[in-house]
C-alpha positions as CSV (number, residue, x, y, z in Angstrom):
1,X,-19.8,-7.0,7.0
2,X,-19.2,-10.0,4.8
3,X,-16.8,-9.8,1.9
4,X,-17.6,-11.8,-1.2
5,X,-14.9,-12.5,-3.7
6,X,-16.0,-11.7,-7.1
7,X,-15.0,-13.4,-10.3
8,X,-12.6,-11.3,-12.3
9,X,-11.4,-11.9,-15.8
10,X,-7.7,-12.8,-16.2
11,X,-7.0,-9.4,-17.9
12,X,-8.2,-7.6,-14.8
13,X,-6.1,-9.8,-12.5
14,X,-3.1,-9.2,-14.7
15,X,-3.6,-5.5,-14.4
16,X,-3.8,-5.8,-10.6
17,X,-0.6,-7.8,-10.7
18,X,1.1,-5.1,-12.8
19,X,-0.2,-2.4,-10.5
20,X,1.0,-4.2,-7.5
21,X,4.5,-4.7,-9.0
22,X,4.6,-0.9,-9.8
23,X,3.5,-0.2,-6.2
24,X,6.4,-2.3,-4.8
25,X,8.9,-0.6,-7.1
26,X,7.6,2.9,-6.1
27,X,7.8,2.3,-2.3
28,X,11.2,0.6,-2.7
29,X,12.5,3.6,-4.6
30,X,11.2,6.0,-2.0
31,X,12.6,3.8,0.8
32,X,16.1,3.6,-0.9
33,X,16.2,7.3,-1.4
34,X,15.1,7.9,2.2
35,X,11.9,9.7,1.1
36,X,9.8,8.0,3.9
37,X,7.9,11.2,4.6
38,X,6.8,11.4,1.0
39,X,5.7,7.8,1.1
40,X,3.7,8.3,4.3
41,X,2.1,11.5,3.0
42,X,1.0,9.9,-0.3
43,X,-0.2,6.8,1.4
44,X,-2.2,8.8,4.0
45,X,-3.7,10.9,1.3
46,X,-4.9,7.8,-0.6
47,X,-6.1,6.1,2.6
48,X,-8.2,9.2,3.5
49,X,-10.0,9.1,0.2
50,X,-12.4,6.6,1.8
51,X,-13.5,3.0,2.0
52,X,-13.2,2.2,-1.7
53,X,-9.6,3.4,-1.7
54,X,-8.9,1.6,1.5
55,X,-10.3,-1.7,0.1
56,X,-8.1,-1.2,-3.0
57,X,-5.0,-0.6,-0.8
58,X,-5.8,-3.7,1.2
59,X,-6.3,-5.7,-1.9
60,X,-3.0,-4.5,-3.4
61,X,-1.0,-4.9,-0.3
62,X,-2.5,-8.4,0.1
63,X,-0.7,-9.4,-3.1
64,X,2.7,-8.3,-1.6
65,X,5.1,-10.9,-0.3
66,X,5.6,-11.1,3.4
67,X,9.0,-9.4,3.0
68,X,7.5,-6.6,0.9
69,X,4.8,-6.1,3.6
70,X,7.4,-5.9,6.3
71,X,9.4,-3.3,4.3
72,X,6.4,-1.3,3.6
73,X,5.4,-1.1,7.3
74,X,9.0,-0.2,8.2
75,X,9.1,2.6,5.6
76,X,5.7,3.9,6.7
77,X,6.7,3.8,10.4
78,X,9.8,5.9,9.6
79,X,7.7,8.3,7.5
80,X,5.1,8.5,10.3
81,X,7.8,9.7,12.7
82,X,9.1,12.2,10.1
83,X,5.7,13.8,9.4
84,X,4.5,13.6,13.0
85,X,1.2,11.9,12.1
86,X,-0.3,8.4,12.8
87,X,-0.4,6.3,9.6
88,X,-3.1,3.7,9.5
89,X,-1.6,0.4,8.3
90,X,-3.6,-1.6,5.7
91,X,-3.2,-4.8,7.8
92,X,-2.6,-5.8,11.4
């Protein structure tokens, strides 16, 4: 499957940037309050909604810094252990 990058108006990109920043704040808050299981459950529910959601998750996480990606993976791995389920990561 070939992915083609579509042109997006600056307002759409700004909205994606804002959504990404909110995502980072949310997962950091859940991490800091040790709510890893809640993060893993919410993430898994979103992931299981199908390919469109998975593409959106990949796109959003693709905008994270490397440090944010590492912290997300760490938080999801802890949550994965807490809920006893495998969590599919959005990237390798």
